[in-house]
C-alpha positions as CSV (number, residue, x, y, z in Angstrom):
1,M,163.3,106.2,-6.4
2,G,161.1,106.1,-9.6
3,K,161.3,102.6,-11.7
4,E,160.6,101.4,-14.9
5,C,160.1,97.6,-15.2
6,I,162.4,96.7,-18.2
7,H,161.4,92.4,-18.3
8,S,159.9,90.5,-15.8
9,F,158.9,86.7,-15.7
10,R,156.7,84.6,-13.6
11,K,158.3,82.4,-10.7
12,S,155.0,80.6,-9.5
13,D,151.6,81.4,-9.6
14,A,152.1,83.9,-6.8
15,E,155.4,85.4,-7.9
16,E,157.1,87.1,-10.3
17,V,161.0,88.2,-11.0
18,R,160.6,92.2,-12.0
19,F,164.0,93.4,-13.6
20,S,163.9,97.5,-13.1
21,A,166.0,100.8,-13.6
22,G,165.6,104.0,-11.9
23,Q,167.3,106.9,-10.3
24,Y,167.1,108.2,-7.5
25,R,169.4,111.5,-6.3
26,D,170.9,111.9,-9.6
27,K,172.0,107.7,-9.5
28,H,171.1,105.3,-11.8
29,Y,170.4,101.7,-10.4
30,L,169.0,98.4,-11.8
31,D,166.6,96.6,-9.2
32,I,166.0,92.8,-9.2
33,R,163.0,91.9,-7.1
34,I,160.7,89.5,-6.4
35,F,156.9,90.3,-6.4
36,F,154.1,88.7,-4.7
37,R,150.3,88.6,-4.3
38,P,149.6,89.3,-0.8
39,G,146.1,87.5,-0.8
40,K,145.0,84.1,-2.4
41,D,142.9,86.5,-4.9
42,A,144.7,86.6,-8.2
43,K,143.1,89.9,-9.3
44,Q,145.3,91.5,-6.2
45,E,148.3,93.3,-7.9
46,M,151.7,92.4,-7.1
47,V,153.8,94.0,-4.1
48,P,157.6,93.9,-4.1
49,S,159.2,92.2,-1.4
50,K,162.5,92.5,0.7
51,K,164.0,89.7,-1.9
52,G,165.8,91.1,-4.1
53,V,168.9,93.3,-4.7
54,T,169.5,97.2,-6.0
55,L,172.5,97.7,-7.3
56,P,174.1,100.9,-9.2
57,I,173.9,100.9,-13.0
58,D,177.2,100.5,-13.4
59,M,177.7,97.3,-11.8
60,L,175.5,95.9,-14.6
61,A,178.7,94.5,-16.1
62,E,179.8,92.7,-13.1
63,V,176.3,91.2,-13.2
64,E,176.5,90.2,-16.6
65,K,179.5,88.3,-15.3
66,G,178.1,86.6,-12.6
67,V,175.1,85.6,-15.5
68,S,177.6,84.4,-17.8
69,L,179.6,82.1,-15.0
70,I,176.1,80.5,-14.1
71,R,175.5,79.4,-17.1
72,K,179.2,77.9,-17.8
73,Y,178.1,76.3,-14.6
74,E,174.6,75.1,-16.0
75,R,176.3,73.5,-18.9
76,G,178.7,71.7,-17.0
77,L,175.7,70.2,-15.0
78,K,174.0,69.2,-18.8
79,A,177.2,67.6,-20.1
80,S,177.7,65.6,-17.1
């Protein structure tokens, strides 16, 4: 699956979260995955972990719905 990283953010010094889009066998997918440095060297290239999910791109609305509900939950925590 050829992937293009659309967005990423640092989770820690050794990990980052990457949002990617790609195509495999004429189907489009989105991938949200943790990447990590396999060693202590900060110059080492990050590699994908097993921690993540790959979904058909047509499930993006469900992902957005889940994020929206998490935001509502977070607002409730801040209001408490």
